[in-house]
N, C-alpha and C positions, 0 to 999 in steps of 0.2 A: 621600511613600507612592509608592514606585514602581509603575506599572501594567504589565500583561503586554501590553495592546494598547490602541490609540487608542479603541475602543469603550466598553472600562471606564472610562477616564479621563473620555470625555464623559459617561458614565452617573453618574458620581460628580459631576461638577462641576453637572450638572442636578439631582441629589439635593440638592446643598448648597443650591442657589438656591431650589428650590421650600421647602425646609425653613426658610430665613431670608430669606425675601422683603421682610418690614418691615425688617429690619436693614439690608439691602442698598440697599432704597429711602431709609431716613435718611441713609445714609452718601452716597449720590449726591446728595441733595439738599443736604446741607451741602457737599460738595465744590462744587457748582455756586453755591452761594451765596457761598462764600468766594472763588471764583475767576472770577467773573462778567465782571471786566472783561478780564482775560486770555484768558478763552475768545472773549469777542466780538472781541477784537483779532485772535485767530487766525483767527477765522472770516471777519473782513473781508480779513485778508492772503490767505487761500485764495481767497476770492471775487475780489479783485484778478487774482491769479495765474491764474483759472481760469474767467474771465468768459465766454470764447467757448465752452468746453466745456459750462459750466452752462446758457448761454442756448440751445444747441442741443439739451441733454439735455431742458429744459422744453419745447422746441418739440416734440420727439418724443413726449413724455409727453403733451402737450395734443391732438397729433394723433391718438394713440391712444385717447385716453380723453375723447373729446368729450362723452359723456353725462354723466361726473363732473363734467367742466369747466363745462357748462351749469347743472347744478344747483348747482354752489357758486358760480356767477355769480348766479343767481337767490336764492339764500340771502343772499348780499351785498346785492343790490338792495333785498331785502324788509328787511334789519335795519339798514341804512344810508340811509333814504330821503332824509333832509335833505341828507347830503353829495353823493348822486346828483345830486338837483335841482339842486344848486349846481354841480356840475360841469357838468350839461346846460344852464344858465343861460349859464354862460360860454362854452360850446361854440357854442350859436346866437348869443350876440354874436360871437363869433370869425369866425363864418361869414359875417356880415354886415358886418365889418369895424367893429363897434361897439367902444367900450371895454370890454374883457374883464377888467381888473384889478379885482379886488375886494378891499377891505379886511377885515381881520378882523373889523371891525364889521359890514360890508355882507354878510360871508358869516352871520355869526349872525343878522342881520336876515332874510336869505333862508331860513335854517333855521327860523326863527320862524314866517314866513309860509307854509312848508310845512305845519308842525304845525297851524296855523290852518286852512289850506286842508283838509286831512285831516279835522281835527274838524268843520268846517262839513258836509263831505260826509257824515259818519256822522249827524250831528244833524238835518239836512234831509232827507236821503235821496236827494239828487241831488248830480252832480258840481259842484265849484268849482275854479277856475282861479286860478293868480296872474297877473294881467295887467300890462302896462306902460300907464300912462295915456297917454305918448307912446311909441308902437311904437319898437323899436330900430332898425327900417328908416328912420325918420323922424328919427332923431337921437336917440332916447330913450336912458337908461341905466338901469343895474340899481340906481340909487339907491333908497333906501327910499322918499324921495317921490314916486318915479314908479311905485312898484309898489303894488298893491291885491288883496286876494282877491274875486273876484266870482264869481257863477254862471257855469258853462260856457257855457249857451246864450246870454247876454248876450255874454260873449267872444268865442264863435265868430260871433255875428251881427255883431259890431262888426269882426271880422277884422283888417284892417291899418290901421285908421283912427285918427287922433288923436282923442279925445273927451274930454269932461269926465269927472270921476271918477263912478263908478258910484252913490257915495253922496251925490252932489251937491255 
């Protein structure tokens, strides 16, 4: 159907899309499902070709939308507590030149300790920490046998000293 002007054509397309929203959505989902690998390959190729441009675009966006980025980061920190705690533990270990490499099992153990710490804080009504029995600064590691969940007051009082386990 030929259109007299561009505005009529745009109005007609908008009307069609509004009328057939569900049908268009189904078609789009089906196309994406069938062509997922091809689409991902094209995205990867585009990213490789335009890495610098995309990086600069991201920096500009973050600079102009600091509030939005801050809120996004805070949401991530809240919804991924265990992962963030694991990253922070690795970072602390790196800062003092301790062994920062954690196996998958150690990462899972650390995530479980974070869950236990949060549950103890909720249960008892005061803060609990994950403590290194032998501090990282004195050669301790992030191995599960060197970690324990203890009351924050006890951990802060202990400071950076090697001690027996809180539990005896």
